[in-house]
PDB file of N, CA, C and O in Angstrom:
ATOM      1  N   MET A   1     -25.090 -57.860  71.140  1.00  0.00           N
ATOM      2  CA  MET A   1     -26.503 -58.289  71.125  1.00  0.00           C
ATOM      3  C   MET A   1     -26.487 -58.775  72.431  1.00  0.00           C
ATOM      4  O   MET A   1     -25.467 -59.273  72.906  1.00  0.00           O
ATOM      5  N   THR A   2     -27.514 -58.675  73.043  1.00  0.00           N
ATOM      6  CA  THR A   2     -27.851 -59.474  74.272  1.00  0.00           C
ATOM      7  C   THR A   2     -28.463 -60.602  73.978  1.00  0.00           C
ATOM      8  O   THR A   2     -28.762 -60.799  72.800  1.00  0.00           O
ATOM      9  N   VAL A   3     -28.797 -61.631  75.025  1.00  0.00           N
ATOM     10  CA  VAL A   3     -29.225 -62.948  74.474  1.00  0.00           C
ATOM     11  C   VAL A   3     -30.539 -62.936  73.899  1.00  0.00           C
ATOM     12  O   VAL A   3     -30.807 -63.591  72.892  1.00  0.00           O
ATOM     13  N   PRO A   4     -31.481 -62.116  74.586  1.00  0.00           N
ATOM     14  CA  PRO A   4     -32.989 -62.071  74.026  1.00  0.00           C
ATOM     15  C   PRO A   4     -32.971 -61.813  72.393  1.00  0.00           C
ATOM     16  O   PRO A   4     -33.730 -62.317  71.566  1.00  0.00           O
ATOM     17  N   GLU A   5     -31.975 -60.960  72.183  1.00  0.00           N
ATOM     18  CA  GLU A   5     -32.068 -60.421  70.637  1.00  0.00           C
ATOM     19  C   GLU A   5     -31.185 -61.657  69.834  1.00  0.00           C
ATOM     20  O   GLU A   5     -31.641 -61.955  68.731  1.00  0.00           O
ATOM     21  N   ALA A   6     -30.382 -62.146  70.131  1.00  0.00           N
ATOM     22  CA  ALA A   6     -29.832 -63.257  69.353  1.00  0.00           C
ATOM     23  C   ALA A   6     -30.606 -64.518  69.496  1.00  0.00           C
ATOM     24  O   ALA A   6     -30.332 -65.438  68.725  1.00  0.00           O
ATOM     25  N   SER A   7     -31.348 -64.642  70.205  1.00  0.00           N
ATOM     26  CA  SER A   7     -32.314 -65.826  70.112  1.00  0.00           C
ATOM     27  C   SER A   7     -33.312 -65.372  69.422  1.00  0.00           C
ATOM     28  O   SER A   7     -33.806 -66.183  68.638  1.00  0.00           O
ATOM     29  N   VAL A   8     -33.876 -64.089  69.473  1.00  0.00           N
ATOM     30  CA  VAL A   8     -34.925 -63.672  68.557  1.00  0.00           C
ATOM     31  C   VAL A   8     -34.200 -63.866  66.678  1.00  0.00           C
ATOM     32  O   VAL A   8     -34.867 -64.248  65.717  1.00  0.00           O
ATOM     33  N   ALA A   9     -32.846 -63.504  66.655  1.00  0.00           N
ATOM     34  CA  ALA A   9     -32.466 -63.807  65.369  1.00  0.00           C
ATOM     35  C   ALA A   9     -32.135 -64.972  65.008  1.00  0.00           C
ATOM     36  O   ALA A   9     -32.154 -65.201  63.799  1.00  0.00           O
ATOM     37  N   VAL A  10     -31.769 -65.962  65.870  1.00  0.00           N
ATOM     38  CA  VAL A  10     -32.126 -67.079  65.567  1.00  0.00           C
ATOM     39  C   VAL A  10     -33.238 -67.967  65.087  1.00  0.00           C
ATOM     40  O   VAL A  10     -33.234 -68.907  64.292  1.00  0.00           O
ATOM     41  N   GLU A  11     -34.461 -67.247  65.991  1.00  0.00           N
ATOM     42  CA  GLU A  11     -35.850 -67.858  65.569  1.00  0.00           C
ATOM     43  C   GLU A  11     -36.193 -67.365  64.267  1.00  0.00           C
ATOM     44  O   GLU A  11     -36.930 -67.908  63.444  1.00  0.00           O
ATOM     45  N   LEU A  12     -35.623 -66.354  64.177  1.00  0.00           N
ATOM     46  CA  LEU A  12     -36.310 -65.408  62.743  1.00  0.00           C
ATOM     47  C   LEU A  12     -35.565 -66.210  61.857  1.00  0.00           C
ATOM     48  O   LEU A  12     -36.308 -66.873  61.132  1.00  0.00           O
ATOM     49  N   GLU A  13     -34.406 -66.382  61.662  1.00  0.00           N
ATOM     50  CA  GLU A  13     -33.467 -67.327  60.915  1.00  0.00           C
ATOM     51  C   GLU A  13     -34.244 -69.099  60.375  1.00  0.00           C
ATOM     52  O   GLU A  13     -34.429 -69.588  59.260  1.00  0.00           O
ATOM     53  N   ARG A  14     -34.475 -69.531  61.548  1.00  0.00           N
ATOM     54  CA  ARG A  14     -35.401 -70.901  61.433  1.00  0.00           C
ATOM     55  C   ARG A  14     -36.623 -70.532  60.615  1.00  0.00           C
ATOM     56  O   ARG A  14     -36.923 -71.037  59.533  1.00  0.00           O
ATOM     57  N   LEU A  15     -37.266 -69.624  61.242  1.00  0.00           N
ATOM     58  CA  LEU A  15     -38.656 -69.435  60.438  1.00  0.00           C
ATOM     59  C   LEU A  15     -38.220 -68.907  59.023  1.00  0.00           C
ATOM     60  O   LEU A  15     -38.884 -69.439  58.134  1.00  0.00           O
ATOM     61  N   ARG A  16     -37.439 -68.154  58.643  1.00  0.00           N
ATOM     62  CA  ARG A  16     -36.927 -67.759  57.083  1.00  0.00           C
ATOM     63  C   ARG A  16     -36.760 -69.016  56.545  1.00  0.00           C
ATOM     64  O   ARG A  16     -37.470 -69.187  55.554  1.00  0.00           O
ATOM     65  N   GLY A  17     -35.895 -70.196  56.925  1.00  0.00           N
ATOM     66  CA  GLY A  17     -35.555 -71.154  56.296  1.00  0.00           C
ATOM     67  C   GLY A  17     -36.744 -72.438  56.198  1.00  0.00           C
ATOM     68  O   GLY A  17     -36.607 -73.375  55.412  1.00  0.00           O
ATOM     69  N   THR A  18     -37.825 -72.314  57.059  1.00  0.00           N
ATOM     70  CA  THR A  18     -38.767 -72.913  57.221  1.00  0.00           C
ATOM     71  C   THR A  18     -40.138 -72.458  55.975  1.00  0.00           C
ATOM     72  O   THR A  18     -40.952 -73.243  55.488  1.00  0.00           O
ATOM     73  N   VAL A  19     -40.018 -70.914  55.708  1.00  0.00           N
ATOM     74  CA  VAL A  19     -40.701 -70.594  54.871  1.00  0.00           C
ATOM     75  C   VAL A  19     -40.070 -70.861  53.518  1.00  0.00           C
ATOM     76  O   VAL A  19     -40.780 -71.195  52.570  1.00  0.00           O
ATOM     77  N   GLU A  20     -38.806 -70.729  53.403  1.00  0.00           N
ATOM     78  CA  GLU A  20     -38.490 -71.230  51.967  1.00  0.00           C
ATOM     79  C   GLU A  20     -38.401 -72.618  51.595  1.00  0.00           C
ATOM     80  O   GLU A  20     -38.429 -73.060  50.447  1.00  0.00           O
ATOM     81  N   THR A  21     -38.277 -73.347  52.802  1.00  0.00           N
ATOM     82  CA  THR A  21     -38.836 -74.915  52.505  1.00  0.00           C
ATOM     83  C   THR A  21     -40.003 -75.274  51.812  1.00  0.00           C
ATOM     84  O   THR A  21     -40.227 -76.054  50.887  1.00  0.00           O
ATOM     85  N   GLY A  22     -40.945 -74.232  52.734  1.00  0.00           N
ATOM     86  CA  GLY A  22     -42.386 -74.344  52.160  1.00  0.00           C
ATOM     87  C   GLY A  22     -42.653 -73.990  50.816  1.00  0.00           C
ATOM     88  O   GLY A  22     -43.458 -74.608  50.119  1.00  0.00           O
ATOM     89  N   PHE A  23     -41.820 -72.742  50.325  1.00  0.00           N
ATOM     90  CA  PHE A  23     -42.598 -72.240  49.247  1.00  0.00           C
ATOM     91  C   PHE A  23     -41.786 -73.151  47.947  1.00  0.00           C
ATOM     92  O   PHE A  23     -42.208 -73.118  46.791  1.00  0.00           O
ATOM     93  N   ALA A  24     -40.553 -73.957  48.372  1.00  0.00           N
ATOM     94  CA  ALA A  24     -40.067 -74.747  47.464  1.00  0.00           C
ATOM     95  C   ALA A  24     -41.005 -76.152  47.230  1.00  0.00           C
ATOM     96  O   ALA A  24     -41.225 -76.773  46.189  1.00  0.00           O
ATOM     97  N   ARG A  25     -41.344 -76.333  48.258  1.00  0.00           N
ATOM     98  CA  ARG A  25     -42.515 -77.397  48.014  1.00  0.00           C
ATOM     99  C   ARG A  25     -43.818 -77.191  47.426  1.00  0.00           C
ATOM    100  O   ARG A  25     -44.521 -78.096  46.978  1.00  0.00           O
ATOM    101  N   ILE A  26     -44.104 -75.990  47.447  1.00  0.00           N
ATOM    102  CA  ILE A  26     -45.244 -75.821  46.781  1.00  0.00           C
ATOM    103  C   ILE A  26     -44.841 -75.389  45.511  1.00  0.00           C
ATOM    104  O   ILE A  26     -45.518 -75.723  44.539  1.00  0.00           O
ATOM    105  N   ASP A  27     -43.869 -74.716  45.376  1.00  0.00           N
ATOM    106  CA  ASP A  27     -43.548 -74.463  44.067  1.00  0.00           C
ATOM    107  C   ASP A  27     -43.531 -75.840  42.836  1.00  0.00           C
ATOM    108  O   ASP A  27     -44.055 -75.856  41.723  1.00  0.00           O
ATOM    109  N   GLY A  28     -42.647 -77.019  43.600  1.00  0.00           N
ATOM    110  CA  GLY A  28     -42.816 -78.202  43.422  1.00  0.00           C
ATOM    111  C   GLY A  28     -43.922 -78.845  42.952  1.00  0.00           C
ATOM    112  O   GLY A  28     -43.949 -79.638  42.010  1.00  0.00           O
ATOM    113  N   GLN A  29     -44.923 -78.450  43.694  1.00  0.00           N
ATOM    114  CA  GLN A  29     -46.118 -79.066  43.471  1.00  0.00           C
ATOM    115  C   GLN A  29     -47.444 -78.416  42.242  1.00  0.00           C
ATOM    116  O   GLN A  29     -48.443 -78.903  41.714  1.00  0.00           O
ATOM    117  N   LEU A  30     -46.803 -77.199  42.211  1.00  0.00           N
ATOM    118  CA  LEU A  30     -47.643 -76.355  41.163  1.00  0.00           C
ATOM    119  C   LEU A  30     -47.061 -76.517  39.973  1.00  0.00           C
ATOM    120  O   LEU A  30     -47.709 -76.412  38.932  1.00  0.00           O
ATOM    121  N   ALA A  31     -45.683 -76.809  40.000  1.00  0.00           N
ATOM    122  CA  ALA A  31     -44.891 -77.474  38.700  1.00  0.00           C
ATOM    123  C   ALA A  31     -45.759 -78.866  38.300  1.00  0.00           C
ATOM    124  O   ALA A  31     -46.180 -79.027  37.155  1.00  0.00           O
ATOM    125  N   LEU A  32     -45.902 -79.503  38.992  1.00  0.00           N
ATOM    126  CA  LEU A  32     -46.083 -80.765  38.766  1.00  0.00           C
ATOM    127  C   LEU A  32     -47.700 -80.603  38.276  1.00  0.00           C
ATOM    128  O   LEU A  32     -48.047 -81.247  37.286  1.00  0.00           O
ATOM    129  N   LEU A  33     -48.680 -79.748  38.965  1.00  0.00           N
ATOM    130  CA  LEU A  33     -49.854 -79.629  38.463  1.00  0.00           C
ATOM    131  C   LEU A  33     -49.924 -79.104  36.847  1.00  0.00           C
ATOM    132  O   LEU A  33     -50.639 -79.587  35.970  1.00  0.00           O
ATOM    133  N   VAL A  34     -48.974 -77.976  36.711  1.00  0.00           N
ATOM    134  CA  VAL A  34     -48.831 -77.568  35.461  1.00  0.00           C
ATOM    135  C   VAL A  34     -48.525 -78.710  34.387  1.00  0.00           C
ATOM    136  O   VAL A  34     -48.997 -78.744  33.250  1.00  0.00           O
ATOM    137  N   GLN A  35     -47.694 -79.592  34.925  1.00  0.00           N
ATOM    138  CA  GLN A  35     -47.311 -80.698  33.737  1.00  0.00           C
ATOM    139  C   GLN A  35     -48.500 -81.540  33.535  1.00  0.00           C
ATOM    140  O   GLN A  35     -48.928 -81.912  32.442  1.00  0.00           O
ATOM    141  N   ARG A  36     -48.975 -81.796  34.652  1.00  0.00           N
ATOM    142  CA  ARG A  36     -50.374 -82.727  34.585  1.00  0.00           C
ATOM    143  C   ARG A  36     -51.423 -81.851  33.659  1.00  0.00           C
ATOM    144  O   ARG A  36     -52.163 -82.372  32.825  1.00  0.00           O
ATOM    145  N   GLY A  37     -51.380 -80.733  33.879  1.00  0.00           N
ATOM    146  CA  GLY A  37     -52.529 -79.816  33.081  1.00  0.00           C
ATOM    147  C   GLY A  37     -52.065 -80.015  31.581  1.00  0.00           C
ATOM    148  O   GLY A  37     -52.885 -80.348  30.725  1.00  0.00           O
ATOM    149  N   ASP A  38     -50.668 -79.792  31.268  1.00  0.00           N
ATOM    150  CA  ASP A  38     -50.211 -79.831  29.745  1.00  0.00           C
ATOM    151  C   ASP A  38     -50.598 -81.176  29.451  1.00  0.00           C
ATOM    152  O   ASP A  38     -51.170 -81.389  28.382  1.00  0.00           O
ATOM    153  N   GLN A  39     -50.367 -82.120  30.250  1.00  0.00           N
ATOM    154  CA  GLN A  39     -50.691 -83.682  29.469  1.00  0.00           C
ATOM    155  C   GLN A  39     -52.134 -83.739  29.077  1.00  0.00           C
ATOM    156  O   GLN A  39     -52.528 -83.855  27.916  1.00  0.00           O
ATOM    157  N   THR A  40     -52.984 -83.636  30.275  1.00  0.00           N
ATOM    158  CA  THR A  40     -54.489 -83.315  30.120  1.00  0.00           C
ATOM    159  C   THR A  40     -54.719 -83.043  28.718  1.00  0.00           C
ATOM    160  O   THR A  40     -55.151 -83.811  27.858  1.00  0.00           O
ATOM    161  N   ASP A  41     -54.212 -81.323  28.577  1.00  0.00           N
ATOM    162  CA  ASP A  41     -54.503 -80.677  27.338  1.00  0.00           C
ATOM    163  C   ASP A  41     -54.212 -81.565  25.719  1.00  0.00           C
ATOM    164  O   ASP A  41     -54.846 -81.519  24.665  1.00  0.00           O
ATOM    165  N   LYS A  42     -53.056 -82.289  26.093  1.00  0.00           N
ATOM    166  CA  LYS A  42     -52.701 -82.902  24.903  1.00  0.00           C
ATOM    167  C   LYS A  42     -53.734 -84.225  24.753  1.00  0.00           C
ATOM    168  O   LYS A  42     -54.187 -84.620  23.680  1.00  0.00           O
ATOM    169  N   THR A  43     -53.961 -84.728  25.874  1.00  0.00           N
ATOM    170  CA  THR A  43     -54.759 -86.197  25.726  1.00  0.00           C
ATOM    171  C   THR A  43     -56.184 -85.325  24.944  1.00  0.00           C
ATOM    172  O   THR A  43     -56.858 -85.890  24.082  1.00  0.00           O
ATOM    173  N   LEU A  44     -56.459 -83.970  25.388  1.00  0.00           N
ATOM    174  CA  LEU A  44     -57.734 -83.933  24.879  1.00  0.00           C
ATOM    175  C   LEU A  44     -57.608 -83.655  23.636  1.00  0.00           C
ATOM    176  O   LEU A  44     -58.449 -84.185  22.910  1.00  0.00           O
ATOM    177  N   ASP A  45     -56.564 -82.766  22.967  1.00  0.00           N
ATOM    178  CA  ASP A  45     -56.410 -82.584  21.700  1.00  0.00           C
ATOM    179  C   ASP A  45     -56.326 -83.711  20.916  1.00  0.00           C
ATOM    180  O   ASP A  45     -56.900 -83.662  19.829  1.00  0.00           O
ATOM    181  N   ASP A  46     -55.639 -84.889  21.276  1.00  0.00           N
ATOM    182  CA  ASP A  46     -55.795 -86.096  20.744  1.00  0.00           C
ATOM    183  C   ASP A  46     -56.983 -86.658  20.347  1.00  0.00           C
ATOM    184  O   ASP A  46     -57.147 -87.144  19.228  1.00  0.00           O
ATOM    185  N   HIS A  47     -58.030 -86.609  21.419  1.00  0.00           N
ATOM    186  CA  HIS A  47     -59.235 -87.424  21.470  1.00  0.00           C
ATOM    187  C   HIS A  47     -60.112 -86.225  20.378  1.00  0.00           C
ATOM    188  O   HIS A  47     -60.753 -86.746  19.465  1.00  0.00           O
ATOM    189  N   GLU A  48     -60.129 -85.173  20.442  1.00  0.00           N
ATOM    190  CA  GLU A  48     -60.799 -84.288  19.449  1.00  0.00           C
ATOM    191  C   GLU A  48     -60.303 -84.512  18.206  1.00  0.00           C
ATOM    192  O   GLU A  48     -61.075 -84.295  17.272  1.00  0.00           O
ATOM    193  N   LYS A  49     -59.191 -84.898  17.958  1.00  0.00           N
ATOM    194  CA  LYS A  49     -58.696 -85.160  16.632  1.00  0.00           C
ATOM    195  C   LYS A  49     -59.194 -86.554  16.137  1.00  0.00           C
ATOM    196  O   LYS A  49     -59.527 -86.786  14.975  1.00  0.00           O
ATOM    197  N   ARG A  50     -59.204 -87.355  17.050  1.00  0.00           N
ATOM    198  CA  ARG A  50     -59.760 -88.944  16.708  1.00  0.00           C
ATOM    199  C   ARG A  50     -61.311 -88.881  16.388  1.00  0.00           C
ATOM    200  O   ARG A  50     -61.855 -89.538  15.500  1.00  0.00           O
ATOM    201  N   LEU A  51     -62.113 -87.751  17.473  1.00  0.00           N
ATOM    202  CA  LEU A  51     -63.567 -88.004  17.011  1.00  0.00           C
ATOM    203  C   LEU A  51     -63.861 -87.382  15.938  1.00  0.00           C
ATOM    204  O   LEU A  51     -64.698 -87.880  15.185  1.00  0.00           O
ATOM    205  N   ASP A  52     -63.172 -86.015  15.586  1.00  0.00           N
ATOM    206  CA  ASP A  52     -63.311 -85.537  14.132  1.00  0.00           C
ATOM    207  C   ASP A  52     -62.951 -86.425  13.266  1.00  0.00           C
ATOM    208  O   ASP A  52     -63.794 -86.334  12.374  1.00  0.00           O
ATOM    209  N   ALA A  53     -62.125 -87.318  12.960  1.00  0.00           N
ATOM    210  CA  ALA A  53     -61.981 -88.379  12.076  1.00  0.00           C
ATOM    211  C   ALA A  53     -63.059 -89.255  11.838  1.00  0.00           C
ATOM    212  O   ALA A  53     -63.478 -89.465  10.700  1.00  0.00           O
ATOM    213  N   ILE A  54     -63.516 -89.760  12.816  1.00  0.00           N
ATOM    214  CA  ILE A  54     -64.692 -90.652  13.034  1.00  0.00           C
ATOM    215  C   ILE A  54     -65.872 -90.227  12.737  1.00  0.00           C
ATOM    216  O   ILE A  54     -66.698 -91.011  12.269  1.00  0.00           O
ATOM    217  N   GLU A  55     -66.182 -88.849  12.963  1.00  0.00           N
ATOM    218  CA  GLU A  55     -67.535 -88.012  12.412  1.00  0.00           C
ATOM    219  C   GLU A  55     -67.119 -88.084  10.802  1.00  0.00           C
ATOM    220  O   GLU A  55     -67.873 -88.687  10.037  1.00  0.00           O
ATOM    221  N   ARG A  56     -65.989 -87.502  10.337  1.00  0.00           N
ATOM    222  CA  ARG A  56     -65.788 -87.285   8.788  1.00  0.00           C
ATOM    223  C   ARG A  56     -66.165 -88.692   8.117  1.00  0.00           C
ATOM    224  O   ARG A  56     -66.898 -88.915   7.153  1.00  0.00           O
ATOM    225  N   ASN A  57     -65.486 -89.509   8.870  1.00  0.00           N
ATOM    226  CA  ASN A  57     -65.840 -91.050   7.972  1.00  0.00           C
ATOM    227  C   ASN A  57     -67.179 -91.590   8.436  1.00  0.00           C
ATOM    228  O   ASN A  57     -67.388 -92.725   8.008  1.00  0.00           O
ATOM    229  N   ARG A  58     -67.854 -91.237   8.966  1.00  0.00           N
ATOM    230  CA  ARG A  58     -69.207 -91.797   9.453  1.00  0.00           C
ATOM    231  C   ARG A  58     -70.302 -90.890   8.469  1.00  0.00           C
ATOM    232  O   ARG A  58     -71.454 -91.303   8.339  1.00  0.00           O
ATOM    233  N   TRP A  59     -69.921 -89.826   7.898  1.00  0.00           N
ATOM    234  CA  TRP A  59     -71.058 -89.043   7.303  1.00  0.00           C
ATOM    235  C   TRP A  59     -71.831 -90.207   6.035  1.00  0.00           C
ATOM    236  O   TRP A  59     -73.055 -90.120   5.935  1.00  0.00           O
ATOM    237  N   PRO A  60     -71.156 -91.165   5.192  1.00  0.00           N
ATOM    238  CA  PRO A  60     -71.700 -91.620   4.265  1.00  0.00           C
ATOM    239  C   PRO A  60     -72.829 -92.764   4.678  1.00  0.00           C
ATOM    240  O   PRO A  60     -73.654 -93.233   3.894  1.00  0.00           O
ATOM    241  N   LEU A  61     -72.712 -93.051   5.832  1.00  0.00           N
ATOM    242  CA  LEU A  61     -73.727 -94.240   6.136  1.00  0.00           C
ATOM    243  C   LEU A  61     -75.097 -94.108   6.302  1.00  0.00           C
ATOM    244  O   LEU A  61     -75.869 -95.058   6.177  1.00  0.00           O
ATOM    245  N   PRO A  62     -75.491 -92.796   6.622  1.00  0.00           N
ATOM    246  CA  PRO A  62     -77.066 -92.261   6.368  1.00  0.00           C
ATOM    247  C   PRO A  62     -77.069 -92.744   4.881  1.00  0.00           C
ATOM    248  O   PRO A  62     -77.726 -93.734   4.558  1.00  0.00           O
ATOM    249  N   ALA A  63     -76.362 -92.066   4.024  1.00  0.00           N
ATOM    250  CA  ALA A  63     -76.800 -91.804   2.814  1.00  0.00           C
ATOM    251  C   ALA A  63     -76.702 -93.055   2.126  1.00  0.00           C
ATOM    252  O   ALA A  63     -77.379 -93.185   1.106  1.00  0.00           O
ATOM    253  N   ILE A  64     -75.851 -94.160   2.576  1.00  0.00           N
ATOM    254  CA  ILE A  64     -76.203 -95.324   2.160  1.00  0.00           C
ATOM    255  C   ILE A  64     -77.215 -96.031   2.209  1.00  0.00           C
ATOM    256  O   ILE A  64     -77.764 -96.804   1.423  1.00  0.00           O
ATOM    257  N   ALA A  65     -77.466 -95.577   3.537  1.00  0.00           N
ATOM    258  CA  ALA A  65     -78.829 -96.495   4.043  1.00  0.00           C
ATOM    259  C   ALA A  65     -80.328 -95.882   3.265  1.00  0.00           C
ATOM    260  O   ALA A  65     -81.375 -96.441   2.938  1.00  0.00           O
ATOM    261  N   ALA A  66     -79.910 -94.682   3.181  1.00  0.00           N
ATOM    262  CA  ALA A  66     -81.311 -94.077   2.315  1.00  0.00           C
ATOM    263  C   ALA A  66     -81.230 -94.539   0.851  1.00  0.00           C
ATOM    264  O   ALA A  66     -82.327 -94.840   0.381  1.00  0.00           O
ATOM    265  N   LEU A  67     -80.333 -94.644   0.145  1.00  0.00           N
ATOM    266  CA  LEU A  67     -79.965 -95.358  -1.053  1.00  0.00           C
ATOM    267  C   LEU A  67     -80.800 -96.821  -1.385  1.00  0.00           C
ATOM    268  O   LEU A  67     -81.508 -97.183  -2.325  1.00  0.00           O
ATOM    269  N   THR A  68     -80.316 -97.503  -0.044  1.00  0.00           N
ATOM    270  CA  THR A  68     -80.519 -98.939  -0.314  1.00  0.00           C
ATOM    271  C   THR A  68     -82.354 -98.846   0.297  1.00  0.00           C
ATOM    272  O   THR A  68     -83.257 -99.560  -0.141  1.00  0.00           O
ATOM    273  N   GLY A  69     -82.448 -98.186   0.966  1.00  0.00           N
ATOM    274  CA  GLY A  69     -84.026 -98.167   1.055  1.00  0.00           C
ATOM    275  C   GLY A  69     -84.651 -97.768  -0.281  1.00  0.00           C
ATOM    276  O   GLY A  69     -85.491 -98.494  -0.812  1.00  0.00           O
ATOM    277  N   VAL A  70     -84.248 -96.623  -0.823  1.00  0.00           N
ATOM    278  CA  VAL A  70     -85.089 -96.147  -2.190  1.00  0.00           C
ATOM    279  C   VAL A  70     -84.726 -97.251  -3.140  1.00  0.00           C
ATOM    280  O   VAL A  70     -85.753 -97.565  -3.742  1.00  0.00           O
ATOM    281  N   GLY A  71     -83.539 -98.090  -3.594  1.00  0.00           N
ATOM    282  CA  GLY A  71     -83.376 -99.173  -4.294  1.00  0.00           C
ATOM    283  C   GLY A  71     -84.364-100.165  -3.925  1.00  0.00           C
ATOM    284  O   GLY A  71     -85.047-100.691  -4.803  1.00  0.00           O
ATOM    285  N   ALA A  72     -84.503-100.473  -2.682  1.00  0.00           N
ATOM    286  CA  ALA A  72     -85.522-101.724  -1.978  1.00  0.00           C
ATOM    287  C   ALA A  72     -86.669-101.281  -2.643  1.00  0.00           C
ATOM    288  O   ALA A  72     -87.297-102.089  -3.327  1.00  0.00           O
ATOM    289  N   LEU A  73     -87.082 -99.980  -2.535  1.00  0.00           N
ATOM    290  CA  LEU A  73     -88.579 -99.573  -2.915  1.00  0.00           C
ATOM    291  C   LEU A  73     -88.905 -99.823  -4.592  1.00  0.00           C
ATOM    292  O   LEU A  73     -89.997-100.170  -5.041  1.00  0.00           O
ATOM    293  N   VAL A  74     -87.896 -99.604  -5.238  1.00  0.00           N
ATOM    294  CA  VAL A  74     -87.957 -99.150  -6.812  1.00  0.00           C
ATOM    295  C   VAL A  74     -88.249-100.854  -6.983  1.00  0.00           C
ATOM    296  O   VAL A  74     -89.301-101.231  -7.500  1.00  0.00           O
ATOM    297  N   VAL A  75     -87.197-101.852  -6.491  1.00  0.00           N
ATOM    298  CA  VAL A  75     -87.395-103.079  -6.832  1.00  0.00           C
ATOM    299  C   VAL A  75     -88.766-103.946  -6.480  1.00  0.00           C
ATOM    300  O   VAL A  75     -89.153-104.992  -7.000  1.00  0.00           O
ATOM    301  N   SER A  76     -89.331-103.208  -5.486  1.00  0.00           N
ATOM    302  CA  SER A  76     -90.751-104.003  -4.782  1.00  0.00           C
ATOM    303  C   SER A  76     -91.581-103.610  -5.763  1.00  0.00           C
ATOM    304  O   SER A  76     -92.302-104.442  -6.313  1.00  0.00           O
ATOM    305  N   ILE A  77     -91.601-102.184  -6.150  1.00  0.00           N
ATOM    306  CA  ILE A  77     -92.787-101.422  -7.195  1.00  0.00           C
ATOM    307  C   ILE A  77     -92.360-102.050  -8.416  1.00  0.00           C
ATOM    308  O   ILE A  77     -93.231-101.955  -9.281  1.00  0.00           O
ATOM    309  N   TRP A  78     -91.467-102.575  -8.740  1.00  0.00           N
ATOM    310  CA  TRP A  78     -90.743-103.184 -10.190  1.00  0.00           C
ATOM    311  C   TRP A  78     -91.492-104.336 -10.209  1.00  0.00           C
ATOM    312  O   TRP A  78     -92.195-104.564 -11.194  1.00  0.00           O
ATOM    313  N   GLN A  79     -91.450-105.253  -9.096  1.00  0.00           N
ATOM    314  CA  GLN A  79     -92.158-106.777  -8.999  1.00  0.00           C
ATOM    315  C   GLN A  79     -93.478-106.671  -8.858  1.00  0.00           C
ATOM    316  O   GLN A  79     -94.235-107.439  -9.452  1.00  0.00           O
ATOM    317  N   ALA A  80     -93.931-105.665  -8.021  1.00  0.00           N
ATOM    318  CA  ALA A  80     -95.402-105.605  -8.183  1.00  0.00           C
ATOM    319  C   ALA A  80     -96.202-105.385  -9.177  1.00  0.00           C
ATOM    320  O   ALA A  80     -97.344-105.826  -9.300  1.00  0.00           O
ATOM    321  N   THR A  81     -95.443-104.488 -10.128  1.00  0.00           N
ATOM    322  CA  THR A  81     -96.418-104.489 -11.312  1.00  0.00           C
ATOM    323  C   THR A  81     -96.086-105.513 -12.188  1.00  0.00           C
ATOM    324  O   THR A  81     -96.393-105.226 -13.345  1.00  0.00           O
ATOM    325  N   GLY A  82     -95.594-106.553 -12.064  1.00  0.00           N
ATOM    326  CA  GLY A  82     -95.476-107.701 -12.969  1.00  0.00           C
ATOM    327  C   GLY A  82     -94.288-107.954 -14.022  1.00  0.00           C
ATOM    328  O   GLY A  82     -94.299-108.864 -14.851  1.00  0.00           O
ATOM    329  N   ARG A  83     -93.328-107.068 -13.870  1.00  0.00           N
ATOM    330  CA  ARG A  83     -92.207-107.187 -14.682  1.00  0.00           C
ATOM    331  C   ARG A  83     -90.984-107.740 -14.385  1.00  0.00           C
ATOM    332  O   ARG A  83     -90.093-107.761 -15.234  1.00  0.00           O
TER     333      ARG A  83
END
């Protein structure tokens, strides 16, 4: 090997090391993003479950309000008739 060929081989080896380092860094960043995405999915699932539970427990409130209104109407009509 002549000197220029050796220097090219050394530079190619340095370039290869730089590329491998860059790929390792990008791979680590992608793994971190995947982990954060998984955590976000778990958080969203938790929020969906909690929201569903709140909506299920909330449905009787309008029915109770309507029954109270009808009861008040019946009492006021009953009082208006003089009984």
